[in-house]
N, C-alpha and C positions, 0 to 999 in steps of 0.2 A: 427538494433537498431540505434538510433540517439543520438548524444551527445548534451546535453542541454547547452545553454549559461549560464555563471556564474551569470549574473544579475537576472536570473529567478530561481536560484538554491534553494531558500528557501522552496518552496512548491512542487517542482518536483524533481525526482531523476536525477542523472547525466546521466545515460544510461536509455533509455526508449524504449520499443517495439512499433512499429508502431500501430496506432489505439488507444493508450492510451494517451489522451490529457488533462484530467482533473487534477486539483491540488490534492495533497494528502489531505486526511481527517484523523483527529485523532479520533479513536473510541476505545471503550473498547471491549476487546475480547468477553466478555459475551454477548454483544449486537449483534455480528455477528456469533456466534457459539453456539452449544448446547453441554452440557456436561452431561455425565451419571456417577454419583458418584459410581455406582455399577459395573462398568466395570474396570477390572484390566488387566494389560499387562501380 
């Protein structure tokens, strides 16, 4: 993992795995996951 410079901190995490270089995107959970309302734990 690499530590990111403070000037870039707004759209990227402080610690980041190699190979992940894109800025963060804000998304709604319902847009990236499927939910089954009939499934109970």
